[in-house]
N, C-alpha and C positions, 0 to 999 in steps of 0.2 A: 760132385759138388765141391766147389773150391773157391778160391779168390785169385784174380789176375791183376797184374800191374804192367804198365808200359811207359816208356819214356823216350822221346825223340828230342835231340838237340842238334840241328843242322849246322850251327855256327861253332859251338864250343865242344861238341862231343858230350856224351852223357857222363854224369857223375855216378859212379857205381855205388857210392855211399847213399845217394838219394834213392836210387833204385832199390837198394837193400832196405832202406827205411820204409819206402812205400809198400814193400812186400811184408816186412816184419809187422807193420801196424795192423795188418789183417790176419794175424796168426790164428785168431779165433775161427776164421773161415776154413782153415786147413792146417791143423796141427800135426798131420801125419807125415808130411813131406814138404820140401821146398826145393825150388830150382830156379836157375837164371840162364838166359841166353843173351849174349852180347854180339851185335851184328855190325860188321864193317861194310862200307859201301861196295867193296869188291865182292861181297858175298861170303867173306870169311866169317866163321862163327866160332865163338868161344863160349862153351858152356861152363857154368860155375855152380857151386853148391853153397849151402849155409849150414848153420848148426843143427837144424831140424831135418836135413836131408836124410832120406832112408839110407841105412848103413852101407849096403853094398854098392851105392852110388858114390859115396864120399871118396873112396880110394881112386876113382876113375877121373875125377874132375877137380879143378882148382877151386879153393875157397874164394868166394867173391871178395872177401876182405884183403886178399893178397894181390888182387888186380889193381894196378896203379890207376889213379884218376887221370882222365884225359888221354886214354889210349886210342883215340880216334874212332871209337865205336859211335855210330850215329843213332842206333836204336838198341834199347835194352828191354827185355821181357822177363817178367817174374811170375812165379806161380806158387800158390799155397794149396796143398792137396788135402781134401777130406776123402779118404779112400772108401769107395762104395762098390766099384766093379774092379775085378782083377787087382787084388790087394798087394800084389808083388811090385817090385821095382819096375816091371814092364810098363806100368802106368805113369811113370815119372814124367813130369813136364817142366819146362817147355819140351815138346816132342818134335823131332825133325824127321821128315820122311817125304819122299817125292819132291825134293828140292823146296820144301816149305817148312816153316816153323810155326807151331801152334801153342798158345796158352789158352786154356778153355775152362770155363766155369759152367757147370750144369750137367744135364743128362740128355742123351739122345735115346729115347725109350725103344725105338724101333731099330736100334743099331744092328741087331742080329739079322733081321730081314735084309737090311742094306748091305751088310757084310756078305751075305750069301749071294746077293745079286752081283756084287763086285768080284767075288771069287769066280763066279761063272764068266766074268769078263777077263779073267786072267790075273787078278790081284792076289797077292799072298799077304797073310797076316801073321804076326808073331806075338800079338797080345790078345787078351780077351776083353779089352775095354773099348769104349765108344770113341775115345780120342783118336786112335789110329784109324777108325772108320771115317771120321770127318776128313782127315788128311787124304785118304784114298778117294773119298767121294769128291773132294775138291779137284784132285788130279783128273778124275774121270769126267766131271760135269762142270767144272769151274764154280764160280760163286753161286750159280743156279742150284747147286746141290742142296742149299738150305731149304728149298721148297719140298725136298723129299724127307726132311727131318720131322719127326714127331717128338717134341721134347721141350726143354727149357734151356736157354743158354745165353751166355755173354762171352764172346771169344775174340781173340786177335790172331790173325793168320798173316804171316809175311811170306809172300811169294818171292823167292830169291832171284829167280830168272827174270821176272817182270819188274823187280824192285818196287813192289806194290804191297801196301798194307791194307788189310780188310779188318774193320771192326764190325761185329754183328751181334744183334740181340734177337731173342725169340719173338714169335708173332705177337704175344700179348704183353711182353715185358715182365715176365715172371722173374727173370734174373737181371740184375742191374748192370749198367755200364755207363760210366761218367767220363767226361774229357774236358781238358782246358787246352786252348790252341792259340798260338800266335803265328806269324808268318814263318818262323823258323823252329818253333818249339811245340811239342804235343805231349801232354801227359794224360794217361787214361788208367782207369781202374774200376774195381767192383764197388768201391765206396768213395765218398767225397773226401774223407779224411786222408786218403792216400795222396790226393792231388795237393792238399794243403801242406803236405810235407815239404813242398817247394816254398821256401820262405819269401821268394820274390812275388808270390801271388798275393794280391791285396784281399784281405778278408772282409769285403764289404757286402752288406745285405742287398738283395734284389728286392726293392720295396714293393713293386707291384705284385710279385709272387707272394711275398710275406703278407700283404694285405688280403690277397685272394684267399689265403689259408685261414687267416684270423676272422675275416668277416663272412666270406662266402662258403667256407668249409670245403674248398676244392684243393686237392693236393696232387702233385705230379701230373698236372693237366697239360703240360707242354714240355719242350726240351729244356726250358729254363729251370733253374733250381733257386733256392733261397740265397745262394751265393752268386753274386752278380756276374762273375766271369766263368762260372763252371756250368756246363750243360750236361744233360742226359741224352744219350742216343735213344730215340723213341723205339718202343716195341714195334716189331715188324719192319725194321729198317737195317740197312748196313751202310757203313761209311767206307768209301774208297779213297785211299790216301796215296798220293804220288809225290816223289821227291826230285828236286833239281840239285844234283850234286855239284854242278858247275857254279850255280848261284848260291848254293848253301841255303836253300829254303824249301819249304813245303809248297810244291807247285799246284797241288789240287787237294781239296778236301770236299768230297761230294757225297751227300747223304741221299740214298735211294730207298724208296719204299718198295719192298718186295712182296708184302702181304697187305691187302686192303680188304678188311672185313666187310665193308659195305658192298663190295662187288660180289661177295659170296652169298648175299642175303637178298630176299625179295620174292620168293615163291609163295609165301603164305600158305603152307601146306596144312592139312589136317594132322592132328596128332596120331601118328601111326605106331607109337611106342618107342621108347628111348632106352629100355633096359639093356638091349644088346650093345648099343654104343657105349653106355656108361660102364657096363661090365667089362668090355674090351679095354676101355681107358684105364680102369683100375687094374686089370690083369697085366697090362703093359708096364704099369708102375710098380708091380711087385718084383720086377727084375732087380735083384740086389744080392751082393755077397755078404751083407750085414743084416742085423735085425731091423725089421720093419714093424711099426706100430701105427697108431692113429690118434689124432685129437678127436674128442667127442664132446660136443657142447650139449647134446640132447635135442638140438634142432634137427630139422628134416635133412639138411645137406650132409652134415658129418655123420649122422645116424645112417643114412643111406650108404655111405662109403663103408662104414663098419659092417653093416649087414651084408653087403655084396662081398666084401673082402673076406669075411668069415666063411661065407659059402664057398669061395674059391679055395680057401685054406683046407676046408673039409674035402673038397673034390680032389685036391692034390695029396690027400692022405696025411695032412698035418694035424697038429693038436691045436684046436681053436682056443683052448683054455690058456695057451701061451701067447695069444695075440693081445698085445698090450694096448690099452686105451687110457687116455688122460683127460680128465674133466676138471673144470674149476667149480668150486662151490662156496656159497656164502650163507651158512645156516642162520646167522643173525640178521640177514637181509633177504627174507623170503621173496620179496618182489623181484629180485634178480637171480634167485637160486634156481638152477635147472637140473639139479641132481636127481630129482624124481624121474625125469625123462631119460637121462643117461643111464640110470640104474635099470629102467625098464629094458633099454636096448641091450645092456650087458647081460641081464638075466635071460632075455629072449635068445640072444646069439651065443651065449656061453663063453664069452671072452673075458679077459682080465680087466678088472676095474681099478683105477687109481684116481684119487681126488686130491687136488691142491686147493688150499684155502688162503689165498693172498690177503694181506691186511695192511693197515696203515703203518705198522712197524716195519714190514718188509718194504713198503713204499719208500720210507725214509732212508732205508739202507741201500736201496737199489736205484733210486730215481736218477741220480746224477750219472750213474753207470749206463742206464738205459738211454739217457739223453745223448751220451757219447756214442753209443752204438747206432743210434738212429740218424745222426748226421744233420738232420733238419728238424724244426720244431714239431713236436707230437701234438695230436689234436686234443687229448684229454688224459687224465691220470689213469684211466683204465688200460693204458698201454702195458701196465704191470701184469695184467691178467694173462695175456698171451705169452709174455716173457716167462712167467712162472710155469705155464703149461709145458712149454718147450724145454725149459730147464729140467723139469721133472722127468719128461720123456728121455732126455739124455742121461739122467741119473739112473734110469731103469735099464740102460743099455741099448736103447734105440739109437741108431744113427740116421734112420729115415722114418718120417711119419707122414701119413696122409692128412690133408686138411680140406675143408669144404669151400674155399674161396672160389668165386665165380658162379656158384650155384644160383644165387639170387639174381645176378645180372642176366643170366641166361634164360631163366624161367619166370621173370617178373615177380621175384619173391619179396621185394621191399614193399611195405605198405604204401609208399608214395606212388607205386604203379597203379593203385586203385584210382587215383585222381585222373590219370590219363584214360583209363578204361571207362570210368563213369562218364566223362565228358564225351568220349567217342559214342557211347550208347545214347546219350542225349542228342547229339548231332545227327546220328544216323538211324536211330530207331524210335525217337520221339520221347515225349515226357512220361507217358505211362510206363514204357520199358525202363526208363531211367529210374523212376520211383521204385519200381519192382526190384531192379538190381541194387538200388541203394539199400533197401531193406534186407536183401539177401546178403550183401557184403557186410552190413552191420551185424547181422546174426553170425556169419561165419568168421568174421575177424574180431568179434567182441569189441568193436568200436562204435561209439554213439553216432547216430546219423548226422547230428549237428557238427561233430568232429569231421566226419567224412565230407560234408559239404564245404567246410572250411578248407580241407585239403584240396578239393577240386578247384576252389578259387585260388589258393596259394600257388599251386603248381602250374596252373594253366593261364594265369594272368601275370605276365612278367612285371608289370608296373606295381602290382600289389606285392609281389614277392620281394622286389628290390626295396620298396618302401619299408616293408616290415624289417628286412635285414638291416637297412640303414638305421632305422629308429631303435632297434633292439641291440645292435652291436657296435655301430660306428661311434657311439658316444663314449665307448671305452678306449678309443684310439686318440692319439695326440692330434692336435690340429694339423700338424705337418703331414701325418700319414693319411688323414681324411681327404686331403687334396690330391693324393696320388690316384691316378686312374688305372684301373686294372684293364687287362687286354681284352680284345674282342672275343677270345676263346671263352673267357668266363661268362660273357654275355650270352654266348651261344649255349652254354650249359644251363643257363637260367631260362632260356626260351621255351615256350610250350611245344610239346611234340607228342606223337602218338606211336605206340607199338615199337617196331623194330628200330626206329630212328633213335629213340632215347636209349634203348638197350645197346646199340652200337656205340653211342657216345659214352655210356657208362663203362663199356669195355675199354675204350681207347683213350678217353680223356677224363672220365668222371670218377665214380666211386671206386672202381676196381684198382686204379693205378696207385692211389694212396694206400689202400689195403695191402697191396703187394709189397710196397715199400716197407711197411711196418712188419709184415710177415717175414720178409727176407732178413731184416736186421735182427728181429727178436729170435728167430730160429738159429741163425748163424752165430749169434752171441754165445750159444751153447754148443756150437759145432754140430748142428743138426740140420739135415736136409729135409725140406718139406716138399711133398709131391701133391699136385692139385688136379685130380681127375676131371673136375668140371671145366678145366681149361685145356683139355685135349681139343685141338683145333677142329677135328672131325666131329666131335660131340657138339662143340659150340655152333658150328655151321648147321648141324642138324636141328638143334633146339631153337636157334634164331629164325629158322625158316618155318617154324610152327606159328600159326596165326595167334595173335594176342587173345582172341576170344576162346581159344583152346587152352591157353595158359592160365587164364582166370576164368573159372567156371563154378557155378553154384556158390559164388562168393569166396571160393578158395583160390589162393595163389598157387603156382607151381603144380597145377593139376597133373601134367604128364609124369612128373616125378612121383607124385603120390600114387598114381595108378601103377607105376613101374615097381614100387617097393611094397605095395599092398600084398601081404603074405610073407615078406622078407623081414618086416619090422613089426613091433607091437602096434595095435590100432591107436593107442593114445598118442603115439609119435607120428604115425602116418597122417592122422586127421587132427593133429594139434593145431589150435587156433592162434595161440600167442606166439610172438616172435621176439627173441632177444639176441642170441648169438654171442656167447662169451661176454655177457654184460658184467658190469662192476659197480659197486656202491661208491662212485667217485665223490659224490657230495659228502657222504659220511667221512671218507678218507681225508678230504680237504680240511674238514674241521677237527679231525683227529691229529693232523700235523701240528707240531709245536707252533703256537702263534708267533713266538719270537722269530722263528725261521722265516715265516711268510712276511712278517713286518720288516725283517732285515732285507729281504729281497726288494721290498718296496722302497725302503729307506735308501738303499745303495744301488738303485736300479741302473743297470747298463742300458736298459731298454726304455729310458725315459723319453726318448725321441720317437718311440713307437706307441706308447700307451698314455692314456690319461690316468696318471697314477693316483690322483686325488679321488677320481671316480672308482677306480679299482679298490682302493683302500676302504672307502665308505661302504661299498657293496660287501666287501669281505667282513668288516667289523659288524655290519648290520645282521649278517647271517640269514638274510632273506633273499628271495628271488632266484634267478638263474645264475648258477656258479660257473658256467662254461667259460666265460671270458676271464674269470679269475684263474682257472686252470690253465688257459692258454697263455696268460701272462706269466705264470710260474714256469711253464715249459719253455716259453720263448726266452725269458730272462736267463734260465739255466743254459740254454743253447748258446746265447750270446756270450755268456761267461766262459763256457767250456771251449768254444772255438774262437774266442776273442774277436767277435764280429763287430764291425764298425757300421755306423749309419752315415752314409755320404750322400748328399743331395746333388 
């Protein structure tokens, strides 16, 4: 787990000071080591080090500050390392082998199996890390090697012989990769702030993306970001970059999708059990040379991971009492406190319990720092909660933690899935079956039938949904932003669907993408790697091929998972009805913030061309109604200030 940076300038040659700044600004992603590779069009490579480079490498290479600007290097690659596998200098990056250079962020969990296959084909290895395996796999199979990887990654690989650069991101986009491109310049990195190190890039907001997040609550739904000229390489894609050294330009930048989830789905199988697939996914993610722990919300997903992981620790002869879990708790807000469930899991499994209790005081101390780490506007003040959980895990000595992201998308865990399920029953099985299932769902979900009926209408009738969204949220926007049209992708996310179609969209363009963004930034802010077993691609393909009628059964969501962990977890967690998922008392926090702080943001708003400030202020001072748009104003305003973002029409 690390951070990468890259910089191409075909006309002027790269500025080593800019490459260094791009790499330094993400030190939090990799404080254990740093390195640089500078590449000439002839194929000549000069490696360089920085102040954090591991000691036994420093004497072998030149410090990057000693390399003169304009030394005709057209490509520079930087790396920040968080050491997880092979903690020695053998894992130093950028790494050169097989006439290729690689800077890599992430983990290839099945690297041992791939390495053995490559050894049988005659390859030799001198390290115990997955970085070297990627280089050998590329040499053996070309860029198609990525189809063999089970893991999470964002990497840049330069093929010296072919004079070709590949940028690649894992199947579901767990690890980030951003880029800015002109006809002669390319900057890329793990975080947007790296690209903004180039002062020539205009920091203008992408208004349709900004509106989509503020009004429709969709995030990271396309390759566009909230910065107008900065893009994200989509998950499941790689970019192939070619260079014309005679014309001094980038001759080709072609994005190719190598993984298409929709082509893997469609069999509508009966639930035949998922415990084996999930256990294997967790077992693969236990490979580490550092301490591994887990987030634990008390919900079904994170609890399932903890239960299975503890069993694996016992089977391996380890002490399960040393397996660390971290939970958030809010004793003063029982409506969002889940510690009774997490405590049940800890006592049942015998693992170590740790509870963090974030509050409004911490929010005031950390909010601007969190905004800086996130790069784009956050959805609500509850972003503090996951930040606090990861920070505590790092304090306890964990460098790796499990988390449950992807569990809801795979097994229809969100209560919104009830709406699609119930309409399907009505259309295909008639009114009597619909009423019977409505009552069953109401009983199992603890939702009133009138509420469930409203959900069916809201989620399945696009016109109603759009009207509600416009009436409830657009009034908080400026007249200028109200006129901005969001893209067709947003409309497709609002359209009614059933079963696997909506789940596929949630994985690729919907809820999951924004969650992964916040997860990556919050964990890496504390130099912590998160591993997500529910996003093992083989597990995902398995669960998405299970028929929706097997996922929602007897009124319960995620029925295959409940069956799989029945006996591994306490019954009050297996058959829990309520769903929260690291919730936060954000309304209370908002009104515990100093009023003068919020009013100052309103009075001196940089976002006045985005929001209806008069409406926001009136809503805030009244203390009534929905506060979500006030939270989004605060977070957007802080983002615009932190990154000096402009509004240009």
